[in-house]
N, CA, C, O and the ligand as a Tripos MOL2 file, in Angstrom:
@<TRIPOS>MOLECULE
protein
  221   219    56     0     0
PROTEIN
NO_CHARGES

@<TRIPOS>ATOM
      1 N          66.2060  -91.1170 -192.2650 N.3       1 MET1
      2 CA         65.9480  -90.0930 -191.2390 C.3       1 MET1
      3 C          67.0330  -89.0140 -191.2660 C.2       1 MET1
      4 O          67.8880  -88.9450 -190.3820 O.2       1 MET1
      5 N          66.9760  -88.2040 -192.2700 N.am      2 ALA2
      6 CA         67.9730  -87.1460 -192.3690 C.3       2 ALA2
      7 C          67.6670  -86.0040 -191.4100 C.2       2 ALA2
      8 O          66.5080  -85.6750 -191.1580 O.2       2 ALA2
      9 N          68.7070  -85.4200 -190.8940 N.am      3 GLU3
     10 CA         68.5220  -84.2790 -190.0180 C.3       3 GLU3
     11 C          68.9210  -83.0110 -190.7510 C.2       3 GLU3
     12 O          70.0220  -82.4840 -190.5930 O.2       3 GLU3
     13 N          67.9790  -82.5440 -191.5610 N.am      4 LEU4
     14 CA         68.2950  -81.3950 -192.3940 C.3       4 LEU4
     15 C          67.5670  -80.1210 -191.9590 C.2       4 LEU4
     16 O          67.6660  -79.0750 -192.6010 O.2       4 LEU4
     17 N          66.8510  -80.2410 -190.8740 N.am      5 HIS5
     18 CA         66.1550  -79.0390 -190.4010 C.3       5 HIS5
     19 C          67.1560  -78.0220 -189.8630 C.2       5 HIS5
     20 O          68.1880  -78.3850 -189.2990 O.2       5 HIS5
     21 N          66.8380  -76.7590 -190.0440 N.am      6 THR6
     22 CA         67.7080  -75.7120 -189.5010 C.3       6 THR6
     23 C          67.3460  -75.4610 -188.0590 C.2       6 THR6
     24 O          66.2050  -75.6540 -187.6390 O.2       6 THR6
     25 N          68.3220  -75.0360 -187.3230 N.am      7 ASP7
     26 CA         67.9940  -74.8050 -185.9110 C.3       7 ASP7
     27 C          67.2570  -73.4960 -185.6950 C.2       7 ASP7
     28 O          67.4630  -72.4930 -186.3780 O.2       7 ASP7
     29 N          66.4210  -73.5710 -184.7400 N.am      8 GLY8
     30 CA         65.3730  -72.6590 -184.2970 C.3       8 GLY8
     31 C          65.3690  -71.2200 -184.7530 C.2       8 GLY8
     32 O          65.6400  -70.3190 -183.9590 O.2       8 GLY8
     33 N          65.0700  -70.9860 -186.0080 N.am      9 GLY9
     34 CA         64.8950  -69.6110 -186.4620 C.3       9 GLY9
     35 C          66.1960  -68.8490 -186.5980 C.2       9 GLY9
     36 O          66.1960  -67.7010 -187.0410 O.2       9 GLY9
     37 N          67.2750  -69.4500 -186.2350 N.am     10 GLU10
     38 CA         68.5630  -68.7670 -186.3130 C.3      10 GLU10
     39 C          69.1130  -68.9020 -187.7330 C.2      10 GLU10
     40 O          69.2240  -70.0140 -188.2490 O.2      10 GLU10
     41 N          69.4480  -67.8140 -188.3460 N.am     11 THR11
     42 CA         69.9480  -67.8550 -189.7160 C.3      11 THR11
     43 C          71.3260  -67.2050 -189.7820 C.2      11 THR11
     44 O          71.7740  -66.5460 -188.8440 O.2      11 THR11
     45 N          71.9740  -67.4110 -190.9080 N.am     12 ASP12
     46 CA         73.2690  -66.7930 -191.1260 C.3      12 ASP12
     47 C          73.1270  -65.5140 -191.9530 C.2      12 ASP12
     48 O          74.0920  -65.0360 -192.5490 O.2      12 ASP12
     49 N          71.9360  -64.9820 -191.9770 N.am     13 THR13
     50 CA         71.7020  -63.7980 -192.7780 C.3      13 THR13
     51 C          72.5070  -62.6190 -192.2450 C.2      13 THR13
     52 O          72.4090  -62.2600 -191.0720 O.2      13 THR13
     53 N          73.2920  -62.0340 -193.1150 N.am     14 THR14
     54 CA         74.0630  -60.8640 -192.7050 C.3      14 THR14
     55 C          73.8790  -59.7480 -193.7230 C.2      14 THR14
     56 O          73.5640  -59.9930 -194.8880 O.2      14 THR14
     57 N          74.0750  -58.5480 -193.2730 N.am     15 CYS15
     58 CA         73.9560  -57.3750 -194.1240 C.3      15 CYS15
     59 C          75.0350  -57.3870 -195.2030 C.2      15 CYS15
     60 O          76.2080  -57.6360 -194.9240 O.2      15 CYS15
     61 N          74.6150  -57.1090 -196.4570 N.am     16 ARG16
     62 CA         75.5610  -57.1200 -197.5650 C.3      16 ARG16
     63 C          76.6010  -56.0150 -197.4490 C.2      16 ARG16
     64 O          77.6780  -56.1090 -198.0380 O.2      16 ARG16
     65 N          76.2910  -54.9870 -196.7040 N.am     17 VAL17
     66 CA         77.1780  -53.8280 -196.6360 C.3      17 VAL17
     67 C          78.0920  -53.8900 -195.4160 C.2      17 VAL17
     68 O          79.3150  -53.8420 -195.5570 O.2      17 VAL17
     69 N          77.5170  -53.9940 -194.2330 N.am     18 CYS18
     70 CA         78.3260  -53.9000 -193.0260 C.3      18 CYS18
     71 C          78.5900  -55.2590 -192.3910 C.2      18 CYS18
     72 O          79.4080  -55.3660 -191.4780 O.2      18 CYS18
     73 N          77.9000  -56.3080 -192.8690 N.am     19 GLY19
     74 CA         78.1760  -57.6360 -192.3690 C.3      19 GLY19
     75 C          77.5340  -57.9490 -191.0310 C.2      19 GLY19
     76 O          77.7750  -59.0090 -190.4520 O.2      19 GLY19
     77 N          76.7170  -57.0290 -190.5400 N.am     20 ASP20
     78 CA         76.0180  -57.2950 -189.2930 C.3      20 ASP20
     79 C          75.0460  -58.4510 -189.4380 C.2      20 ASP20
     80 O          74.3880  -58.5950 -190.4690 O.2      20 ASP20
     81 N          74.9590  -59.2540 -188.4270 N.am     21 ALA21
     82 CA         73.9470  -60.3120 -188.4360 C.3      21 ALA21
     83 C          72.5790  -59.6660 -188.3330 C.2      21 ALA21
     84 O          72.3470  -58.7650 -187.5270 O.2      21 ALA21
     85 N          71.6860  -60.1530 -189.1740 N.am     22 ILE22
     86 CA         70.3350  -59.6030 -189.1630 C.3      22 ILE22
     87 C          69.4060  -60.6020 -188.5130 C.2      22 ILE22
     88 O          69.0990  -61.6420 -189.0950 O.2      22 ILE22
     89 N          68.9650  -60.2990 -187.3320 N.am     23 THR23
     90 CA         68.0670  -61.1980 -186.6260 C.3      23 THR23
     91 C          66.8230  -60.4400 -186.2150 C.2      23 THR23
     92 O          66.7830  -59.7650 -185.1860 O.2      23 THR23
     93 N          65.8140  -60.5710 -187.0490 N.am     24 LYS24
     94 CA         64.5280  -59.9560 -186.7660 C.3      24 LYS24
     95 C          64.6280  -58.4730 -186.4890 C.2      24 LYS24
     96 O          63.8990  -57.9350 -185.6550 O.2      24 LYS24
     97 N          65.5330  -57.8130 -187.1920 N.am     25 LYS25
     98 CA         65.5760  -56.3560 -187.0550 C.3      25 LYS25
     99 C          64.3930  -55.7600 -187.8030 C.2      25 LYS25
    100 O          64.0820  -56.1690 -188.9220 O.2      25 LYS25
    101 N          63.7490  -54.8070 -187.1850 N.am     26 HIS26
    102 CA         62.5810  -54.2180 -187.8620 C.3      26 HIS26
    103 C          63.0190  -53.3250 -189.0130 C.2      26 HIS26
    104 O          62.1980  -52.9340 -189.8430 O.2      26 HIS26
    105 N          64.3050  -53.0000 -189.0710 N.am     27 THR27
    106 CA         64.8160  -52.1910 -190.1730 C.3      27 THR27
    107 C          65.3170  -53.0680 -191.3170 C.2      27 THR27
    108 O          65.8020  -52.5590 -192.3280 O.2      27 THR27
    109 N          65.2000  -54.3630 -191.1590 N.am     28 HIS28
    110 CA         65.6630  -55.3390 -192.1430 C.3      28 HIS28
    111 C          65.0250  -55.0730 -193.5170 C.2      28 HIS28
    112 O          63.8070  -54.9310 -193.6310 O.2      28 HIS28
    113 N          65.8700  -55.0090 -194.5540 N.am     29 ARG29
    114 CA         65.3640  -54.8440 -195.9160 C.3      29 ARG29
    115 C          65.8760  -55.9880 -196.7710 C.2      29 ARG29
    116 O          67.0210  -56.4160 -196.6260 O.2      29 ARG29
    117 N          65.0350  -56.4770 -197.6530 N.am     30 VAL30
    118 CA         65.4440  -57.5390 -198.5500 C.3      30 VAL30
    119 C          65.2060  -57.0920 -199.9870 C.2      30 VAL30
    120 O          64.1280  -56.6090 -200.3320 O.2      30 VAL30
    121 N          66.2350  -57.2620 -200.8220 N.am     31 VAL31
    122 CA         66.0820  -56.9710 -202.2370 C.3      31 VAL31
    123 C          66.1520  -58.2850 -202.9970 C.2      31 VAL31
    124 O          67.1170  -59.0390 -202.8790 O.2      31 VAL31
    125 N          65.1130  -58.5430 -203.7780 N.am     32 THR32
    126 CA         65.0610  -59.7660 -204.5480 C.3      32 THR32
    127 C          65.5050  -59.4890 -205.9760 C.2      32 THR32
    128 O          65.0560  -58.5290 -206.6040 O.2      32 THR32
    129 N          66.3840  -60.3330 -206.4770 N.am     33 ALA33
    130 CA         66.8400  -60.1890 -207.8530 C.3      33 ALA33
    131 C          66.8310  -61.5550 -208.5240 C.2      33 ALA33
    132 O          66.9980  -62.5850 -207.8700 O.2      33 ALA33
    133 N          66.6350  -61.5500 -209.8330 N.am     34 VAL34
    134 CA         66.6650  -62.8030 -210.5760 C.3      34 VAL34
    135 C          67.8240  -62.7670 -211.5520 C.2      34 VAL34
    136 O          67.8830  -61.9230 -212.4470 O.2      34 VAL34
    137 N          68.7450  -63.7000 -211.3620 N.am     35 GLU35
    138 CA         69.9050  -63.7790 -212.2470 C.3      35 GLU35
    139 C          70.0000  -65.1950 -212.7870 C.2      35 GLU35
    140 O          70.0610  -66.1600 -212.0260 O.2      35 GLU35
    141 N          70.0110  -65.3090 -214.1160 N.am     36 ASP36
    142 CA         70.1160  -66.6250 -214.7510 C.3      36 ASP36
    143 C          69.0600  -67.5940 -214.2270 C.2      36 ASP36
    144 O          69.3300  -68.7770 -214.0210 O.2      36 ASP36
    145 N          67.8580  -67.0710 -214.0150 N.am     37 GLY37
    146 CA         66.7780  -67.9310 -213.5670 C.3      37 GLY37
    147 C          66.8410  -68.2670 -212.0870 C.2      37 GLY37
    148 O          65.9640  -68.9620 -211.5750 O.2      37 GLY37
    149 N          67.8590  -67.7860 -211.3960 N.am     38 GLN38
    150 CA         67.9740  -68.0440 -209.9710 C.3      38 GLN38
    151 C          67.5660  -66.7970 -209.1880 C.2      38 GLN38
    152 O          67.9990  -65.6830 -209.4810 O.2      38 GLN38
    153 N          66.7480  -67.0140 -208.2170 N.am     39 THR39
    154 CA         66.3430  -65.8920 -207.3870 C.3      39 THR39
    155 C          67.3530  -65.7070 -206.2530 C.2      39 THR39
    156 O          67.6580  -66.6420 -205.5120 O.2      39 THR39
    157 N          67.8570  -64.4940 -206.1380 N.am     40 THR40
    158 CA         68.7880  -64.2040 -205.0630 C.3      40 THR40
    159 C          68.1780  -63.1480 -204.1470 C.2      40 THR40
    160 O          67.3660  -62.3230 -204.5660 O.2      40 THR40
    161 N          68.5860  -63.2000 -202.9120 N.am     41 TYR41
    162 CA         68.0810  -62.2500 -201.9400 C.3      41 TYR41
    163 C          69.2540  -61.5220 -201.3010 C.2      41 TYR41
    164 O          70.1600  -62.1410 -200.7440 O.2      41 TYR41
    165 N          69.2210  -60.2190 -201.3910 N.am     42 ASP42
    166 CA         70.2430  -59.4260 -200.7280 C.3      42 ASP42
    167 C          69.6200  -58.7850 -199.4870 C.2      42 ASP42
    168 O          68.5720  -58.1420 -199.5470 O.2      42 ASP42
    169 N          70.2920  -58.9820 -198.3880 N.am     43 HIS43
    170 CA         69.7480  -58.5070 -197.1170 C.3      43 HIS43
    171 C          70.5400  -57.3130 -196.6130 C.2      43 HIS43
    172 O          71.7620  -57.2440 -196.7430 O.2      43 HIS43
    173 N          69.8050  -56.3820 -196.0390 N.am     44 PHE44
    174 CA         70.4280  -55.1740 -195.4910 C.3      44 PHE44
    175 C          69.8250  -54.8860 -194.1310 C.2      44 PHE44
    176 O          68.6290  -55.0820 -193.9140 O.2      44 PHE44
    177 N          70.6610  -54.4190 -193.2190 N.am     45 CYS45
    178 CA         70.1700  -54.2060 -191.8670 C.3      45 CYS45
    179 C          69.3350  -52.9300 -191.7580 C.2      45 CYS45
    180 O          68.4360  -52.8330 -190.9230 O.2      45 CYS45
    181 N          69.6440  -51.9570 -192.6110 N.am     46 THR46
    182 CA         68.8940  -50.7000 -192.5580 C.3      46 THR46
    183 C          68.7550  -50.1250 -193.9620 C.2      46 THR46
    184 O          69.4040  -50.5850 -194.9010 O.2      46 THR46
    185 N          67.9140  -49.1310 -194.0900 N.am     47 ASP47
    186 CA         67.7960  -48.4190 -195.3640 C.3      47 ASP47
    187 C          69.1130  -47.7580 -195.7490 C.2      47 ASP47
    188 O          69.4460  -47.6640 -196.9310 O.2      47 ASP47
    189 N          69.8610  -47.3010 -194.7450 N.am     48 ASP48
    190 CA         71.1400  -46.6670 -195.0090 C.3      48 ASP48
    191 C          72.0860  -47.6130 -195.7280 C.2      48 ASP48
    192 O          72.7460  -47.2260 -196.6920 O.2      48 ASP48
    193 N          72.1520  -48.8510 -195.2610 N.am     49 CYS49
    194 CA         73.0250  -49.8380 -195.8860 C.3      49 CYS49
    195 C          72.5130  -50.1770 -197.2840 C.2      49 CYS49
    196 O          73.3080  -50.3660 -198.2050 O.2      49 CYS49
    197 N          71.2150  -50.2550 -197.4450 N.am     50 LEU50
    198 CA         70.6370  -50.5330 -198.7560 C.3      50 LEU50
    199 C          71.0340  -49.4520 -199.7570 C.2      50 LEU50
    200 O          71.4530  -49.7400 -200.8780 O.2      50 LEU50
    201 N          70.8930  -48.2160 -199.3270 N.am     51 GLU51
    202 CA         71.2440  -47.1030 -200.2110 C.3      51 GLU51
    203 C          72.7280  -47.0990 -200.5460 C.2      51 GLU51
    204 O          73.1240  -46.8200 -201.6780 O.2      51 GLU51
    205 N          73.5380  -47.4110 -199.5490 N.am     52 ALA52
    206 CA         74.9920  -47.4390 -199.7630 C.3      52 ALA52
    207 C          75.3620  -48.4990 -200.7900 C.2      52 ALA52
    208 O          76.3020  -48.3180 -201.5640 O.2      52 ALA52
    209 N          74.6260  -49.6010 -200.7990 N.am     53 TRP53
    210 CA         74.9230  -50.7040 -201.7090 C.3      53 TRP53
    211 C          74.4450  -50.3970 -203.1230 C.2      53 TRP53
    212 O          75.1040  -50.7380 -204.1050 O.2      53 TRP53
    213 N          73.2880  -49.7480 -203.2060 N.am     54 VAL54
    214 CA         72.6840  -49.4460 -204.5080 C.3      54 VAL54
    215 C          73.5320  -48.4480 -205.2920 C.2      54 VAL54
    216 O          73.6300  -48.5240 -206.5170 O.2      54 VAL54
    217 N          74.1350  -47.5230 -204.5740 N.am     55 GLU55
    218 CA         74.8840  -46.4670 -205.2430 C.3      55 GLU55
    219 C          76.1790  -46.9730 -205.8630 C.2      55 GLU55
    220 O          76.9210  -46.1960 -206.4640 O.2      55 GLU55
    221 ZN         74.2500  -52.9590 -192.6160 Zn       56 ZN56
@<TRIPOS>BOND
     1     1     2 1
     2     2     3 1
     3     3     4 2
     4     3     5 am
     5     5     6 1
     6     6     7 1
     7     7     8 2
     8     7     9 am
     9     9    10 1
    10    10    11 1
    11    11    12 2
    12    11    13 am
    13    13    14 1
    14    14    15 1
    15    15    16 2
    16    15    17 am
    17    17    18 1
    18    18    19 1
    19    19    20 2
    20    19    21 am
    21    21    22 1
    22    22    23 1
    23    23    24 2
    24    23    25 am
    25    25    26 1
    26    26    27 1
    27    27    28 2
    28    27    29 am
    29    29    30 1
    30    30    31 1
    31    31    32 2
    32    31    33 am
    33    33    34 1
    34    34    35 1
    35    35    36 2
    36    35    37 am
    37    37    38 1
    38    38    39 1
    39    39    40 2
    40    39    41 am
    41    41    42 1
    42    42    43 1
    43    43    44 2
    44    43    45 am
    45    45    46 1
    46    46    47 1
    47    47    48 2
    48    47    49 am
    49    49    50 1
    50    50    51 1
    51    51    52 2
    52    51    53 am
    53    53    54 1
    54    54    55 1
    55    55    56 2
    56    55    57 am
    57    57    58 1
    58    58    59 1
    59    59    60 2
    60    59    61 am
    61    61    62 1
    62    62    63 1
    63    63    64 2
    64    63    65 am
    65    65    66 1
    66    66    67 1
    67    67    68 2
    68    67    69 am
    69    69    70 1
    70    70    71 1
    71    71    72 2
    72    71    73 am
    73    73    74 1
    74    74    75 1
    75    75    76 2
    76    75    77 am
    77    77    78 1
    78    78    79 1
    79    79    80 2
    80    79    81 am
    81    81    82 1
    82    82    83 1
    83    83    84 2
    84    83    85 am
    85    85    86 1
    86    86    87 1
    87    87    88 2
    88    87    89 am
    89    89    90 1
    90    90    91 1
    91    91    92 2
    92    91    93 am
    93    93    94 1
    94    94    95 1
    95    95    96 2
    96    95    97 am
    97    97    98 1
    98    98    99 1
    99    99   100 2
   100    99   101 am
   101   101   102 1
   102   102   103 1
   103   103   104 2
   104   103   105 am
   105   105   106 1
   106   106   107 1
   107   107   108 2
   108   107   109 am
   109   109   110 1
   110   110   111 1
   111   111   112 2
   112   111   113 am
   113   113   114 1
   114   114   115 1
   115   115   116 2
   116   115   117 am
   117   117   118 1
   118   118   119 1
   119   119   120 2
   120   119   121 am
   121   121   122 1
   122   122   123 1
   123   123   124 2
   124   123   125 am
   125   125   126 1
   126   126   127 1
   127   127   128 2
   128   127   129 am
   129   129   130 1
   130   130   131 1
   131   131   132 2
   132   131   133 am
   133   133   134 1
   134   134   135 1
   135   135   136 2
   136   135   137 am
   137   137   138 1
   138   138   139 1
   139   139   140 2
   140   139   141 am
   141   141   142 1
   142   142   143 1
   143   143   144 2
   144   143   145 am
   145   145   146 1
   146   146   147 1
   147   147   148 2
   148   147   149 am
   149   149   150 1
   150   150   151 1
   151   151   152 2
   152   151   153 am
   153   153   154 1
   154   154   155 1
   155   155   156 2
   156   155   157 am
   157   157   158 1
   158   158   159 1
   159   159   160 2
   160   159   161 am
   161   161   162 1
   162   162   163 1
   163   163   164 2
   164   163   165 am
   165   165   166 1
   166   166   167 1
   167   167   168 2
   168   167   169 am
   169   169   170 1
   170   170   171 1
   171   171   172 2
   172   171   173 am
   173   173   174 1
   174   174   175 1
   175   175   176 2
   176   175   177 am
   177   177   178 1
   178   178   179 1
   179   179   180 2
   180   179   181 am
   181   181   182 1
   182   182   183 1
   183   183   184 2
   184   183   185 am
   185   185   186 1
   186   186   187 1
   187   187   188 2
   188   187   189 am
   189   189   190 1
   190   190   191 1
   191   191   192 2
   192   191   193 am
   193   193   194 1
   194   194   195 1
   195   195   196 2
   196   195   197 am
   197   197   198 1
   198   198   199 1
   199   199   200 2
   200   199   201 am
   201   201   202 1
   202   202   203 1
   203   203   204 2
   204   203   205 am
   205   205   206 1
   206   206   207 1
   207   207   208 2
   208   207   209 am
   209   209   210 1
   210   210   211 1
   211   211   212 2
   212   211   213 am
   213   213   214 1
   214   214   215 1
   215   215   216 2
   216   215   217 am
   217   217   218 1
   218   218   219 1
   219   219   220 2
@<TRIPOS>SUBSTRUCTURE
     1 MET1         2 RESIDUE 1 A MET
     2 ALA2         6 RESIDUE 1 A ALA
     3 GLU3        10 RESIDUE 1 A GLU
     4 LEU4        14 RESIDUE 1 A LEU
     5 HIS5        18 RESIDUE 1 A HIS
     6 THR6        22 RESIDUE 1 A THR
     7 ASP7        26 RESIDUE 1 A ASP
     8 GLY8        30 RESIDUE 1 A GLY
     9 GLY9        34 RESIDUE 1 A GLY
    10 GLU10       38 RESIDUE 1 A GLU
    11 THR11       42 RESIDUE 1 A THR
    12 ASP12       46 RESIDUE 1 A ASP
    13 THR13       50 RESIDUE 1 A THR
    14 THR14       54 RESIDUE 1 A THR
    15 CYS15       58 RESIDUE 1 A CYS
    16 ARG16       62 RESIDUE 1 A ARG
    17 VAL17       66 RESIDUE 1 A VAL
    18 CYS18       70 RESIDUE 1 A CYS
    19 GLY19       74 RESIDUE 1 A GLY
    20 ASP20       78 RESIDUE 1 A ASP
    21 ALA21       82 RESIDUE 1 A ALA
    22 ILE22       86 RESIDUE 1 A ILE
    23 THR23       90 RESIDUE 1 A THR
    24 LYS24       94 RESIDUE 1 A LYS
    25 LYS25       98 RESIDUE 1 A LYS
    26 HIS26      102 RESIDUE 1 A HIS
    27 THR27      106 RESIDUE 1 A THR
    28 HIS28      110 RESIDUE 1 A HIS
    29 ARG29      114 RESIDUE 1 A ARG
    30 VAL30      118 RESIDUE 1 A VAL
    31 VAL31      122 RESIDUE 1 A VAL
    32 THR32      126 RESIDUE 1 A THR
    33 ALA33      130 RESIDUE 1 A ALA
    34 VAL34      134 RESIDUE 1 A VAL
    35 GLU35      138 RESIDUE 1 A GLU
    36 ASP36      142 RESIDUE 1 A ASP
    37 GLY37      146 RESIDUE 1 A GLY
    38 GLN38      150 RESIDUE 1 A GLN
    39 THR39      154 RESIDUE 1 A THR
    40 THR40      158 RESIDUE 1 A THR
    41 TYR41      162 RESIDUE 1 A TYR
    42 ASP42      166 RESIDUE 1 A ASP
    43 HIS43      170 RESIDUE 1 A HIS
    44 PHE44      174 RESIDUE 1 A PHE
    45 CYS45      178 RESIDUE 1 A CYS
    46 THR46      182 RESIDUE 1 A THR
    47 ASP47      186 RESIDUE 1 A ASP
    48 ASP48      190 RESIDUE 1 A ASP
    49 CYS49      194 RESIDUE 1 A CYS
    50 LEU50      198 RESIDUE 1 A LEU
    51 GLU51      202 RESIDUE 1 A GLU
    52 ALA52      206 RESIDUE 1 A ALA
    53 TRP53      210 RESIDUE 1 A TRP
    54 VAL54      214 RESIDUE 1 A VAL
    55 GLU55      218 RESIDUE 1 A GLU
    56 ZN56       221 GROUP 0 **** ****
């Protein structure tokens, strides 16, 4: 009986640029990348942060 479930929808997802916690923000952007066969997800709180990271 392992207790491995995560608690109620709360995640540690934070913006890659500004470090803000991202909790159901409607401006939330996710960039998916595949490196060495592993899928990674980069999260950004807004398009502005996404653009800042891409540049
Ligand atoms: Zn941000």
